[in-house]
N, C-alpha and C positions, 0 to 999 in steps of 0.2 A: 657655263659654257665649258666644253672639256677641251683639253689641247693634248692628244694623245701622241702627235706627233712633233718633235723638238724643231723650233723656230733657229736655233744655233745663236741665239742673241740672250746674254745674261746681263743683268746689272748685280753688283755687290756693292754693299753698305756697310762700311766701317763707322759705327757709331762711336764717338767719343764725347766725355763730359768735360766740364771745365778744368779738372785738375788732370786731363789727360788721359783718363782711364778708358780701356776700350769695352764695350757691351759685347760677349760672346754668347753664342746661342751653341748648346750641346746638340747637334742634330739630331731629331727624331726618328729619322729613316738612316737606314745604311749609309754610312760607316761610323754613325753615331760619335763622330768626333767634334772637336770645337771649330765655330764657324762664325760667319756673322750674317747678316741679312743677304740671301741671295734669291734672285727670282728671274725668270724668263719674260723676255719683252712682252710676249703674247701678243695680244691685241690692243695694248696702251698705245703703241705707235710713237710714244715721246719715251724716251729713256729716263728723264728727269721725273716724269710723271710714274712711271713703272717702279722707279726707286722708292718713291713717296708711298706709292700703293703697297708695295711688298714691306715696307716697315709698318704700316698701318695693320696689314692683314697678319704678320707673324708676331708681332710685338704689342700691338695695341697702343702705339704711340704715334704722334704728330711730328715730322721733320720741320725742325725751325730754320736750319742752313744746309746747304747741299752743295759740296765742292767738288768738281770732277777731277780726280787724281791722276788717272792714268787709263789707259784702253788697250786692247789688242787681242789677237787670236791665241788660244791655249787649247790644246787638244785635252778633254777631260771627258769624264763619265757623263752619263745623264740617264735617267730612269726612261724618258722617254724615246720613241721610235726615231731614229736616225733616219732623216730624209734620204731617199734613193740617191746614189752617187755623191753624197757627203761624207767627209771625214768626221768621226764622231768629235765633237769639241763645241766651243761656243766662240763668238766675239764677245768680250767682256767689257763693259764700262765699270770702273771702280769709282765710287764716290766716298767723300768723308763727309759725315753729318753729325750735326747736333740735333736731340729731340727733346720734346716735352711731353707731358703725360705721365700716367702712372704705367709702370712696366706689367703688361698683361699679356704673357708668351701664349700663343696658341699651341696645344698639344700636338696639332697636325703637324708642325715645324719644329718645335722645341721640346727636350725632355728636360732640360735645364738652361739655367742662364747664370752669367756671372760677369762681374765687374773685374778687368785685370789691368794691372799697371804695366808698363812698357818690360820691366824684367819678368813678370810672370807671362806676358806674350812671348818673351823670347824663350823661355823654360818649355812652353808649349811648342815651338818650332823646333826647339833641341829635341823634345821628345818625337815629332814627326820625323826627324834626322834620323834619330837612333831606329825608329821603325822602318825606315827606308833602307838604312844599312843592314837590316835583318837582326838587330840588336835587341829588338823588342819581339814577341812573338804575339800571335794574333789573340790569344786569350788574355796577355798583357795589355795590349792594345786597348781591346774591349772594356777592360777594366779601369785604365787610365789612359785614354787618347791623349794625343796632343791636337795640334791644329789640322784639319782636313787639309791633305795635300794641296789642292788648288789654293788654299788660303795661304799655306806656308809659301808657294810660289809669288802670290800677288804680294803679302806684306813684306817679303824680300825685296821685289820689284820696288815698292815705294819706300823701301830703306827703313820700315818699322822694325824689322828683325834682321839680323846677321846671320846669312846662310851662305858658306863658300859654294863655288860654282860647280864642284863634282856631287856637292850633296843636294843641290839644286837640281840637278839632273836626275839624282834618284828620286825626289820628292815629284818630278814631273813625270816618271814612269808610273809613280803609285797613282798620280791624278787619271792618268791614261787608261788604268786597270779596270776591266768592265765590272759591273755591280750585279750582284744577284737580282732577281726581280723584288720588288718591294716586299711582297708578301713572304718572300724566303728570307728576307733579311731581317725582319722585325725581330 
């Protein structure tokens, strides 16, 4: 099934293990930054089901527990076509999950994965802030990215990282920036 038009509804799943580490994905598609499991609702019709399906599809793992932690509208980029008359962005539902099974990331979604502790997550958020301030070049960002801007925003909202209001606004501007088509971004 093809979904060329954005449904403006996304789920995000922060996977956390027993010691409190976060499982991050380096996005296989532009902007190649660190993120978590993200997916459109598409035809799932149930956001929890969509979250579980996306974890299985992207990481080859099964969700053991799923807790809804926040939701809301954010203007952000999408490779899909925006519906006529709609503002680019998504109504997000963010979950925190624990998983089971062997990590088997799909090359379609992830070019790398890593477990990070809270200090490392903060360092990635700080890298995103530096990029948003113009302190990191495009080349520098490509070589050593931080959190994908929308994840910098959401992890701040749920208080997993500390980002000031002015920097949060800069990060939001990055999240809104249009992306090149996937074929040009690779």
